[in-house]
N, C-alpha and C positions, 0 to 999 in steps of 0.2 A: 693170419692167413689173408692173402691179398684178394681183393675183390676186383672182378673184371666186368666191364659193361658188354652187353650183348649188342653187337653192331647192327643186328637185324631190327632192333627196336627203334632205331633212328633218333635216339635221345642220348645226350651226353651224361656221363656219370655224375651224380650229386651225392655228396656224403650225407650221412645221417645227421651230423652236427649242423651242417648248413640248412637242412630242412627244419631242424628243431628251432632255429632262430626265428623263423616266421611264425612260430606258435607262441613265442614269448610276448608278454605285453610290452608295448613301447614305453620307454622312460621319457623321452622328449619327442613330442610330435609337432612337426611343422606342416601345417595344412595350407594348401594353396587354394584360394577361393576361385570359383569358376569365373572365367573371363566374361562370358555372355549371360550370366545368371541375373535373376531379378531379386532385388532386396525388398521382400514383401513387407518387412517391418517398416522400412523407410517409406515405402509406397503408402502404406496404411496411415502412418503418422502424418504424411504430407496431404494426402487426398481427403482424409476425414477430419483433419484438425488444422494443421499449420497453414495450408493454402486458403482455408476459409476465413481465417482471422485477418483483420486489417493489419497492415504493416505499421509498426510503431514509427512515429515521426521523430527524426533526430533533432537535436539541438542545433541552432543556427551556428555553423562553424565560423562565420565571419565576426561573431561577437567578440569584443575585447573589453575587459573591465577598465583598463587604462584609457582606451579610446572613449568609452562611454563617460568616464570621469571628466575628460577634457571637453567633450562636446556637450554633455548634458542631454538628458532624455526626458521628453514630456510624454505623459500617458495618453496614448491614442491607440485605436484598434490596430493600426498598421505596425506599431512597434511594441505591442503588448508583451511579447516574450522578452525582448531586450530590456524593457523597463523593469520588469520584476526580477529578471536575472541580475541586473545591476544592483538592485536593492537587497536581494538575497545574498549576493556576494558580500555586500557591505555589512549585512547583519552577521554573517558568519565571521568576518574579520573582526567586528566589534566584540562578538561573543568570545572569540579566541583571546583577544586582548584582556577581556574581563577574566577569563579562566586563568590566564597567565599570572594574574595577581594572587591567585590562590595556590600557586606552586609552593611546595615545601622543599627545603634544602637541608641536607644532612639530617634527615628525619629518621627516627628510629622505627623500624618495622619488625614485627615478630614473624619469623618464617617457620612454617611447619611443613614437613615433606610427607608425612604419613597420609594415606588416602582417607578422605573424609566423605561426608554424605553428598558432596557435589559430584562424585563419580570421577571418571578420568583414569589416567594411568597411575601406577603405583608410585612413581617418582615425581608426580606433579606436585607443585608447591602451592601453598596458600600463604599470603602475606597479609597480616592484620596491621592496619595503619590507622592511627587516631588523627583525625583532622580537626584541629581546634576551630571553634566557631562555625561548624558546619550547620547550615540551615537550608531550607527549601530554596532551590535555584541559586545557591551561593556556595559552590558552583552547582549547576544542574547536572546531576549524575543519576542514572537509572541502572537497573539490573541489566547486565550484559554490555554496558558501556565500557569502553576501553580506557584504562588508566596506565600511563607510561611510568615505569620505574627505572631509575639508573642506579645500580648498586655502586656504592662508594667503597673503594678498596684502598687500603693503607699499607705502606711499607712496614713489615713486621719489625724492622730494626729501628728505623728513624721515626716511624709514625707519620711520615708525610703522605699526603694524598696522591695516589697514582693517577696518571692521565687516562689510562684505559679503564673504562667502566662498561660492564655489560648493559645493553639496552634491552629491557624486558617489557613486554606488552601483556597487561593483565586485564581481565574482565570482572566486573562486579558481580558477585553472587551472594545472595542472602544465606546466612548460616545461623539458625536460631533467631535471635533478635538483633544480631550484629550484621554489619556489611563488611565483607572481607574482599581483598583483592586476590584474584586467582590468576597467576601468571601462566602464560602458555608455554614458556620455555625457562628452564632453570636446571643447573647442575645438581644432581641428587646429593643430599647430605643427610646424615641421620638426625632424627628427632627435631628439636626446636632450636632456633638460633635468633639472636637479636643482632640485626645488621642495620647499616645506615643506607638511606636512599635519598635521591632527589625524586620528588613525586610531581608529575605534571598531569593536568586534566585537559586533554585535547577535546575540541568540540566534536560532538557526535554528529558528523555530517550525514549519517544515514537518516537522521530525522528530516533533513532537507531534501533528500533525493527524490521522494515522491513529488515534491513541488517542482523540481527541475524536470521531472519526467512528464508531468502533465502540461507544462507551459507550451511546448511546441505543438501539441495536439489542439490546445485551445487557440493558438495562433493560426493553425491551419483552418480551423472552423471560421475564425473571424475573417481570414483572407478570402475564403470561399464566399462568405456573405458580401464582402466588399467588391467582389467581382461582379455581383449582380447590381450594378449601379445605373443601368439604363432604365429610365422610368417605364418605358413600354414593356421591357422584358420583365421588370418586377411586377407590373400589373398582370401580365400573362401568368406569372407564377401564382399571384394571389388568386386568380380565377380558378386555376387547377387545384389549388390547395397544396402544391408541392413546396411552397415557400416555408412551411412551418419548420421542418427539420433543418433547412438550409440557414435560416435566420435565427433559429432558436438560441444558440449560444450568444449571438450578438444581441438579441433581445434581452437576455439575462444580464449581460455585462454593460452594454451601451444602449439601453432602451430609448426609443424616440416616440413621438406622437403616433407614428405609423404602426407601432406595436400595440397601441392602446385602443380600447373600446370606451369612448367617453360615456359616462353615466350622468344624466341630468337630474335624477331623483334618487339620491343615495339613501339606502336603508328603508326604502318604501316597500311595504308589503313583502319583505324578504321572508322566505320560508325557512324557519329554524327547524333543523332536523332533530330526530331523537338523539339524545346525548347519553354518554356513559355516566358522566358525573353530574348529579342533580345540583351540586353546589355552584355551578357556573352561573354568573349573573347575566343580565340581558346583554350588556356590551360584549362580554366574552362570547356569548352565543352568536351575536351578530358578526363578530370577527370570523368565527369558524364558518358560518354560513356564507359570508362573502368569499372566503377562500375556496370553498367547495363549489360555488356557483360558477367561478371562472368568467364572471361578467366583465372583467376589466382588460381582457386581452392576454396576449402571450408575453408576460413579464413577471418578475418576482413579486411576491406579496410580502409586505413588511408589517409586522405587529410591533409597534413601538409605544413607548410611554415612560414616564418617570417611575421611580421605585414605588412599589406598593400598589400598582395598578393591575396586577393579575396577569402579567405576561407569562410568568413561569407557570401559573395555573393553567394557562392555555397551552403552553408548550414547555417541555423540560427535557433533561438528558437522562441521567441515572434515575432521577425522580420520575420522569415520564415512564421509564420501563417499569418502575415499581408500581406506578398508578395503573398501568395497563395489565399488570400481572394477574389480577383477579379475573380478567376477561379473556386471557389468552393462555393456552397451555404451553409448556416448554417446546412442543413440536410446532407451534405457530409463531413464536417470537424468539429472536436470537439477540442476546447481548454480546456483541462482537468485541473482543479485546485482543490487543497485540500480545505476542508471547512474553514480552518483557514485563507485563503488568503482573503484580503479585496477587495471589488469591485473597490476601487479607485486605486489599484495596477495594474489593467488590463487596457490596452488601450481601449478607448471607442469604437473604430472601431471593436474590437474583442469580445465585450460583447455579441452580437447576436450569437457568436459561442461557448459560454460557457453555461453550464447547472447549474441552480440554483434551490434550493428548500428550503423552510423555511428560506428565507433571508440569505442563504449562498450557496457557491458553493458545488457541490456534483457530484455523479456518476449517469448518466442517467440509465433508465431501460435497461435490457440486450438486448432486441430487438432493442432499439435505438442505443446502443453501437455497435452492430453488423452491423448496416446499414451505419456507417461512413466509408468513404474511407481513411481518414487520422485522426489520433489523435495526437495532439501536446501537450506535457506535459514535466515536468522535471523528472529527474531520481527519485527523492524523491516521487513525486506525482504518478509515475507509480505504486507505491505500492498499490494504490487503485484498479487497475486491478488485481494485484496479490492476494490480500486478497478477492476480489470478485470472485475468481476462474474463471477469464476470460483469462487465459494464453493459449498458444497453446496446452500445455499438457492437461489441464483440458477440453478445448473445444473439442479436438480430442477424449478424452475418453468419453465425453458425446455423441458426434455425432455417433461414430462408436460402442460404447458400447450399446447405445439404439437401434441402427440398428440391432445389433446381437441379442438382446433380442426380438425384434419384428419379425425378420426373422432368426431364429436360423439355418435353413436349408441352408442358403446361404453360399457358400464357402468363407473361409477367408484365408489369408488376402485380404481385398478388394482392387481392382485395383484403381489406380489414386486417391489416398487419398490426400486431400488438407488441408492446414493449413489456419487459419484466418489471422494471422499476418505474412506478407511476407517480411517485411524489418524493420530494426531499424537504425535510423540515430541519432547520438549523436553529438551535437555541443559543442564546447569548452570542448572537452573530457579531455584535460589536467587539467582542473579545477575540475573535479569530481574525488573522490577517487574510487578505484577499487570496494570496497563493494557497493558504491552507484550505480555504473554502472551495477552491477550484477542484480539489480532489474529489469530494462527494458530488460536486456539480458535474464533473466528467463522468462519474459512474452512472448518473441518470440521464445524461445528454442523449438525445435521439441521434441515430446515425445520419450523417450528412446525405442530402439528396434522396432521402427515402420518402416515398409517397404512400398514400392510402393508409396512413396511421390512424388507428381508432382514437387515440388520444395523444396528447403531449404531456410530459411530466410537469407536475406542479412544483414550484419552488417557493417555500415559505421561510422567512427569516424573522426571528423574534429577538429583540434587544432593546436596550435603553436609548435615550435620546443621544 
């Protein structure tokens, strides 16, 4: 029976089928964003975090390793970045040439495609390779380092080697007591196979990236200090106290007599504070007291001496954490480790002081990091704090930048400004390269041109002659 529309209604006829379409859920939805809307997520991220953090300083784009090789570079504050970039580039090149000598050719590898305890996809492969004469640092490979495999394929009829070889990139993963290669791409095959590979050990350049990252920021700090070369201007800065943060980095790396407070009566009537370790002798107590008194100016303190003179007793690394353990709870002291470090490498007594997540070491949440009184780590692993933007410079910018935005009418600069990291102690400093030591140095460095600081961070280095 035909349906007719009532002309008096003023509306066109719509079939029931057409009306029902609007009631069905959409399968593919294309949503158009509002043209004049506000992205509140982006606004919040920018206003409460990104815009408060200082911008990272880029590497010098005019640097060239070839040009530096021809010209030669001397270590000065004005070319600090170029000098160490040149030597880091040379170190990586030398390390790669050394690693090339450990390459394996037509080497047998046992390939297993079943899923193992390392996780991953069902068809992901594991290659077990025996490396003859493998010792520490020969070559230097660690967990999650990349190893390159080139599968050798042969003609099934003639047995000749084919020119096309799949290039595979694997990462080292510990399985039980062995170290196996875990390729990220491989065509699935059943069960186990014995195949032939060429094996290469590329340099893990990610170990050097934190050093490249920190160099331009150190250079910017040195450049800022070099700009204050007019004696009258520097004297004015000295009188106001604003010079401390401006010249702090220069004082650590290129100290001069202007950074020193001359002492004419060394060790006289020095107050030896209460100590945790009653086994410290008088000389060790004097060294600690001199460091804490800060009577020698804004410059690094060096505890040196031949073997057996108690430097490690005064300052230590893992040993230091273990010696401090009876006096600090796991909530007060952190033993910070990079994710690639194995649990078996850490003394069992220190494991409660380490942070782990997803079966590997890591960086605790920011609130937890800020609650620790002491963080014990290596120069290399201190890069975790740098990349997480937990340096004194970043934390100072967040704290006082947000305060200014919340209370813009308050007068600035704020009085009695405090920094989070108040001391850096480097043990076995002679065994660390200068670019490595720059990483923790930058973590504790005060922000440039900041005034009214309650204190400036202490830097103490212990090492042999």
